[in-house]
N, C-alpha and C positions, 0 to 999 in steps of 0.2 A: 573634469568627468573621464578623458582619456587619460591622463598622468595616473588618478588611480587606477584605471585598467592597467594601464601598462607596466605598474608598481610590480617589482616580483613576486611581492605575498598573493596578489592576484592572479598571478601567469601560474605561480606556486599550485593555487587552489582550484584553478581550471583547469590543469595537467591531473591534479588529483580527483577530480570529478571525470576527466574522463576516464582516466586507468581503471575508478569504480567502475564505470557502468561498465567495463571492458572487461572486467575480472573473472576467469570462468565460476568461481564459488559461487557471487554473487548475482550473476547473472543466471547460474544455474537455479537460486532461490527463486531469484524473479519469475524465471518461469514457470519453474514448480510448484510456487503460489497463484498466477495465474491459472495455469493448468487444472486448478483446482473451485473454478469459479463454478462449472456444472454439478458438483460435487455438493458446493455451499449452497448452489440455488437450492437444488432440490430439498434439502433439508431445512432450509429457508422455510418454501412454501408448506413443508408441513408443520413446519413449528406453527405458520401465521393461521395454516387451520384448525390445527388444535388447539390455539386459543381464542379462535373467533367462536368455533364451537363450544369451546370450554364454560368454566365456571365465572371469567373473567369478564365476559362479556356477552355473548348470547346464550351461554347456559341449558346450551341443547344436550351434552352431555355433562355426566357427572366427574371430579378426580378420579374418582373408584372405578369408573367404566371400563369394561375392557377394552372400548373401541378408543378411548382418551389415553391407555398404554399402546393401543395398535401404533395410534398415531405419534406416538415418542416414539416408538423404534429406528424412522428413519433416521431421525436425529441422532440417535446414540452412535450411528454406525456410517456418520457425514460429519455432523460440525464438532459432536463429541467424540470421534478416533481420528479426528484434522492431526496431530503428528505423526498417524501411522500411515496416513496417506502422505502427507507433507517429505516424509523420509522417503517411499517410494517414489515419487516424482522426481525429487529432486536429487536423488542417488543417481535413475534412470539419465536426466538430466547432465548431471555433471560427470558421469561414466563416457557419455556420449561426446561430451566438450574436451575431456583428455583422450579424445580416441580409441578406446579401450572396444575391444574385439565386441563383447558382449554384453551390453548396456544390462539387458534386463537377468543376466545372471549377478551381474554388480547391485544392481537395485535387489536380488532377493538375499544375497548376503546381509546388504546392510539392515534390512527387515528383519533377517535371524538373529543380528548382533543387537538391533533395538529390541525386538522383543526380551532377548535372553537378559537384560540388565534394566529395562523399564517395566517391563510385565511378568516380574516372578511368581511362579505359581506354589502356592501352599496348599496344606490337606491338614484339615480342622480334626479336632479328636475324633470326629463320627464315620472319617474317611470323605469327606467331601473335598473334590480338585477345584480349587478357585483360581483366578488369574487375575493379578492385581491391573487393572483397568484405569488407573491415576493417573499416569503419565501416556497413556495415550492419547488423551486429548490436547486442548490448547497449553496446558499446564507444563507439555512433555519437549514443544516442539523446540525451546532453545539448547533441550540434549539431546534431542536428534539431529541439529545442525549439528553436535558437534560428532556423532556417531558417522553422518552421513562425511562429513571431511575426511576422518581421519580412516575411515572404511574404502572410500573409493584412492585415497592417496596411497595405503598398502596397495589397493590391486593394482594400481600404477605403478608401484613399485616393482611387484611381481611381474606386472605384463615386461615390464620393459629391463629388467634382469632376468626375463625368460626363467622365472622361477615355478613352477607347474608340472606337475603330472604331464608328460609327453604320451601320447598316442598314436597309433600309424597312420597316414594320409588315408587311408582307405577308410577308417573309420569316421560316421557320419560326421558334421560338424557340430551339430547339439551335444553331441555326448563326447566330443571334443573338449566342448566348451566347459561343459559338467565337471572333467576329472581338472581340468586346468583351476576348477574354481576351489577344490580342495584345499589345498595348499594354506592359499590366501585367506581361507576363510576361520582355518583352523586357525594362523595365527592372529585375527580379528579377533574372536571370541576368549583366545586367551589371554592376549592382552586387557581385552575389556572385562573379562571376568576377575583378572586379576586384580586391577586395579578397582573393582566393587567389593570385589572381598575385603583389599585391604581397609576401604574407606568404612567398610561395615566393622570390623573387627577395631581399625583405631577411634570411632567412635561409639565402641561398644552398642551398636546397634543403631543409636540413634536417626543415623543417616543411610543412605542407599548413593550408590553413586548416581543416582539422579536426583536425590532431593539433596544432595550434598553438594551435585554442579550448581540446583538452584538458588540453594541458598549463599553459596561463592559469588552469584552475579547477581543478586539481591540486590547488594547497596548501589552498584553504580546503574545496575537497570531503574530501582527506584527514584535515582538522583535525574537519568535523566527522562522518566517522565513525571517526575513533578510540573509541579503549575508552573514555576518560573523557569522550570526547564524546557517544557512546551512552548514558551513565548520565546526563548531563546532559539531554538529548532528552526520555527518557523520564519523569525525574523532571518536565519540566514539564508534557509529556501528562498524567500522571497528576496533578497538583497542579491543573491548567485543566479537567479532569474535573469534578472536588468542588466547582469552582464553575460546573458547570453548562456549561463550553465545551467544547468536542468538540477534545480534545488530540489524538487520535488522528488527526483529519481533519487537522489542522493540518500534526504530525508527520508523519503519513503522506505526505501532499504533498509533504515534501521526500523521504522516504525511498525511497519504492517504487519510482523510476527508479532507485536506488540498488543495491536489494535485485535488483531483475530481472538489472541489470548483472554484480552479484555472483554471480548463480546463472549467468549467463550465463558467465562467466570457467570455474565450476567445471564446466559440462557440455562446455565444449572439453577441459580438461584428463580430465576423465573418458573422453572419446573415443579420447584421443591416448595411454590409459594412463598419464598421472600422476597424482602426488600432488594431492589437493586444499585449496584453500586456504580460512584462517577469516580472515572478515571478520567486525569489530567490530558492523555491520551486523545479522549474523544473533543480535545479543543481543535484539534487540527485541523477539523470540519469547517471551523471558523476561516482556514483559508483559500477555501474554495466554496462559500457557500453559498455563491449566485454568483455563477456565471464560470466556474471557472476558478485554479491559481489567481491569486489577487481580485478575487469578485470585480470581474469585469465588466458582468450584465450593467450596471448603474450608466458606467462611460458607453456603453452599446446606447442603449435609452437617448441618452442625451446626443449622442453622435447622430441619431438621427435627423434634428433639427438643424444640425451644424453650418454655420456659414461657408466652411469649407466643404469642396468637392471630396477632398479625399476623404474626410474623415466621416462626412456620408456615404459616399462611397462604400466604407471598409465595415461600418454599421450595421448597411442592408445586407451584407453578406455573412457580415457575425451574429447578426441576429437570433435565427432560428438553432445554430450549434451554441451559441450562447446561452441557450435556456436550457439545453443539455448538458451543461456545465462542460463543453468544450471551446476552449479560447484561443486557439489557435490564430483563425483571423486576426482579431484585433491585437493579440500581445505581438505577432509580428507585421499588422498592416498598418497598423497607429504610426509607428512601430511604441511600443512602451521600452523593449530592451535600448540602452544606450541613450535613454532618453529621460533628462532630469527633471524636466518639469510634471512627467508622468509618473517616475519612478516612484516620488516621495508617495503621494497620494493610493499607490500602489501597494506601498508597502505600510502606509498610516494608517488606512481603511480597516487594514486585516488586523492589526494590532487592536482595536476599539472595538470591530466588532468580539476578537476572542473576548477581552473583557467583558463584553455586556454578553457572549454565551456563558462566561463561567460563573459571571449573576445568574442567569438566567435557570442553570443546572445549581446552584449552592440555593436558591430560595425554591425549588421544587418544581419551578414551571417547565423545567424540559426534564424528559425522561431518556436515562443511560440507554445506548444502544444494547439489545438482547439478541438479536436476529441477524449474523452475517450474510448483508447484501452489497454486493460489492457492483456498480454498474454503473454505465453515462447514462442517467436516467433525469427527465426534466428537476428544477428547482425543486426542492421538497420532497420528492418521491423518495428517493432514497431514504431520507430522512423518518419517512412515514412506516416502510416497510420495515427499517430497523427498529423502530419501535412502536408500531400499531396507534401512535398520538397523534390525533389532531394537532396538538398543540406545538407540534413539532415543525410540522408543516408548515402552521402559519407563520410561525416563530422564521423562519428561512423566507418567504417576503416580506416579514418585516424588517430583515437586515439590510434592507433595498436603502430603506430611507435612510440609516446612519453612514452605508456605505457612500452614498449617493452626494448628502452632506460635504463629504469628505474630497469625493471626485469633482462636484460643482466648478469652486473657483479656480482648480488646476488646469480642467476641460477648455474653463472659459479664456484661460489665456492662451491658451497652445492652440486653441480655435482660431483666435484673436492671431496670431502668429503665422499659422498656415493658412489663414484666407491675406494675410495681406500678403505674402510670396506667391500666391495663386495670382492675385490681382497684379503683382507686378509683373507677372511674371505673361501675363495675359496682356498688357498694358506693353510690354518691350515684344510680345509676338506679333502684335498688333502692327507696332513703328515700324518694322521688318516687314512686314507684309504692304503698309501704303510703301515703303521705300523702295518694294521692286515693280509694286503699280506704278507710282511715278515713272522709274527708270528706264519700265514698257513700253511706259509713254510718250516717251523724250524717245525713243531708241524709232518707235513707229512714227514720229515728227519728223 
């Protein structure tokens, strides 16, 4: 194990993971997405209320009722406008991390550029002006990432090279910031609109910049979130964890926007009364369905009856956090990292649970997520709130069984090993104590 960890490959991988976590663009993406939790949760609450009162459950209001439409408004301006809010928060965070003087102005510039290329305005024959909101939803998040990166880089370049309209020092700071933003924003709009026009012209109107960009990255994205791809990504994440590298952070940074996009698609399908779609990205839930990453809750339950005092103590501390899918106490306390005996079931049980979960989706037993709920909740609760299906919450608790069956033999071996070490240590301490007592008695005599 030590030889593998000290290999050049693992050291390079560890450094890459650490650098990724420190990357200003990636960390801005993570902080921007996490800052959206309030917006997503409020939208989710209204989705739940609409679904419970609507024709799919209690039938208190019909799908044609004005109240049904009113309840849909928060969803339209939260989840269904998520790309807009991602661009706003991510650009603000990225501008701050690059030490730009006015992150708010940079955020405004990013929003202007994003709206210009992703929400074009059109006028029909009757003179009605409409805004295309297709790419304001989860579908536009990836083009939003591109807009944020390019816009903030241009802002940073102009800032460091002092390319701006300068105002006298007596002018208030907010007015100086406003004038300083004119040249960068002009450059940004010219660049993006020029590319947009070129794409539309070359493709004879088949693609815009937004739709063309999505078409360009669709192939690698589809490979990434294919069923085999998900098994590979989850395996890598778990393997990295066993070597002390935050695999969830690395893989999660890639999959979080894809997951929210998949949930957004299902939210739209549910709103229109159509069947929900399974997306392979939903299989990632199997990595932490019972007790956090590695499904460690069964290990905690077994540990309560362990012979080893260390395992028993760690399990008692980990029980309640583990039920809330927080497993740092058991991960670092057992420990699982750098521990071949526990690393094997840590990875193996997740692979088995993923296979079972895939079968559950394929036979229609499990309902795909369509409500964006992301929080540390007790086992099963998040899956229920994401789907409003009692089958999903029952499934999560059923997954304790196959996970436990895989954990058990390895747990017994590890418990026996630690117990023997503790007994040997206690014996040695007792012998030392007896020797000290004997020496003391001889001295007194």
